N, C-alpha and C positions, 0 to 999 in steps of 0.2 A: 623654286619652292619647293622644297622637297615634301614630303608626303608617303607616312611609312603607314599602313594601315594592317593590324592584325586581328585574332580572332581568339576570343576562346570558348571551347564546345561549340563550334560552327566553323564550318569549310568556306575560306573565303575563294567563293566562286570566283569563276571572272566578270561574270552578268552582276554580282553584286560589287566586286572592285570597281569596277564602271559605273558603276551608279555613286559609291560615295564621291568618286574622281568629281563626276558632276557635279552632285550636288557640294561640295564643297570648293571647287573652282568659283561655284558661283559665287557662296558666300564670301567668300576672300580676294571678289572682283576688284570692287574698287579699294583693297587693302595691298594689294602685291608689294607696293615697297614697307610695308611695316611688318609682314610677313615672312619668319625664315624659314620653318617648318610645320609640321602639322599630322600630330598622329592622331591616327582614329583608332580606337579599339571596341569591337565588338563582339557580346559575350550573350550567352544562353544560360539561365536560370536550367536546372533540373529539378531543381523542386517543382511537383504539379499544382501546389497550393499557391505558386507564386504567378498569376495570372499574369502579368506584365514583364514576363519574364527576357524579353529580347530588348539588349541593351546597345543602346550606341555612345561613346563618348569621345568627345575629341577637343584635344589638347594644342592649342599654338604656341609658340615660341615667338615674340615679336619684338626684337629687341631688348632683352631684359626685363623683360615684365611674358609672365606666365597664364591667359587666357583659357579658361577650359568651359565645357558646358558637357551634361549628359542629360538622356533620355532615354524614358521607356517606356511599353508597348507589348501588344502584344503581335506585332509586325514589325521584322527588323528594318523594312524599307519605310515602313509609318516613321519609326525610330532613327531614323538615320533623316528623314525629312525634317522634322520637328528639331532634332541638333542641330540641325544646318540651319534653320532660322537663327537657333538658338545664339550658335554663336557668330552669327551675321552680327543680331541684335550687339554682344557683347565688342564685339569689334568696332564696332561706330562708338559705340559709348568709351570704351580704350584712345579712341583717334580724336574726339572730341575735348575728353581730357588731358590731352598733347596741348590740342590745338590752344587749350583755355589753358593751359600750364602757367603762364606767366600772371595771368587775372588771380589765378587758385592759390600761386604763390603767395599773394595780397592777406588769402582768407585762409583762416583755420580749417582743417579740415575734419579736426577734432579737438576736443580738452583734455585734458588730465585734469582730474579731477580731485581724486584720492588714490592715497599713496598707503595699500593696508596690503597684509600674507593672504595669499590666495587661498580660499578654502578648499579643505579635501576633497570636495564632491565636487567638480568641476564640469561632472555632466549631466547632474540632475537626474531626472528621468528616463533621461538617451542611457541606454542599456547595448552597446553596440553589438552583434555577434564577430569577436573577430576569428579573423581562419588559422587554422592550425599549423599553415605554413606559408613562409614568405613566398606571393606568386609571382609579384614584379616588384623592380626596385628602379626610381625616377631619378635622376641625375639632371641640376640645371643649372643654372649661372644665380648668383645671388648677389648682386651686386647692392654697395652701403647704403641704405634708406632710412629716415625717419620714422617713426611709429605713424606720423600723417599720413608719409606715403605708402606705406603699410596698410593702411586700412585702406586707403583707394586699391592696394593690386585683390585685399581680401575679397573688396566685392566684383572683381571681375574671374572668378575662380571656379567660382560654384562650389565653395565647402565651405565649414562653416571654421575653418581656419587655416591659417596663413603664417609661414615660415620663413624669418626675414634675417637680415643681417643689419643691426642696429648701427647706423653711421657715428650718432651718438656715445655710446660704447663697447664698440668692437665687441660687441657678442651676439650671437644666435640669440634672438626672441622666437616666440611667437603669438600672433594677436589671434584673438576669438571673438564668436559672438555669446556672448553670455544669456543664458536662461531668460533672466528680466532683465533684459533691452541693454542696448551700448555694447560695449567691447574693451575686451580683458587683454593685460598684456602679461605673459609666464615668460620672467628672465632669472636666468641663474643667480644665485647670491652667493657670492666669492666667499670661500672658506682662509684660514692662514696656509699662506704659499701658492696665490691664486697671485696670476701678475698684475691685475688691476690692485693696487696697493699704493696709501698716501702718507703722508709725513706730518705726523703730529707736535703737538706744539713744544715737548720736549726731546723729540728727534726719534723716539720711537715710533717704529711702521705699524700701523694698524690695517686693515683690510678696510678695500672701499663699501662700501654699505650698497646694494643695490634691491631694492622693490619693486615687487609686482605694483603694474597700475590699471586702472581701469579709464577704457577711454570712453567717455559717451559720444 
């Protein structure tokens, strides 16, 4: 298992590195066959108004899936403890899902209920503060999957959105948590000249119509 530890506004001392390694090894001990790489990012907010300024984020790449957890507190060591426990629970959930895959394949995890354009206000009252620069670029495998499988992966990454390659359309889609409950899917609407086209009855070619969907 490859373990990468990085820090932002904090020096990764030998003591911190040893503590992270110990906690992560314990968290993934029963999931070694699933875990390929573990990225740990430790950061400290410089804003004095933020009391829980010591953050620990763990991202695990497990056989095509991405499992993520993040915790913050007033102490970096406490944050490491919290995130290690959380990622262990996420791994356990992922392993149970894999073991029950045959059973789950017979039961729909989500139902497509309506097809309508996505409203302009996707984030509602949430107004995130965007950084002035790109501070990190992430690369990860994107195997084709159905929206139902993407929903299961969304529950593992500790985010309110998940980007995936839709196996049904070949398009990059985003599944996200809706403000009023349920989940939505954002997908591109092909225009003229798009590769996704279909031939109509009189022999002319018209764009395939793709609509945003809602998963509940």
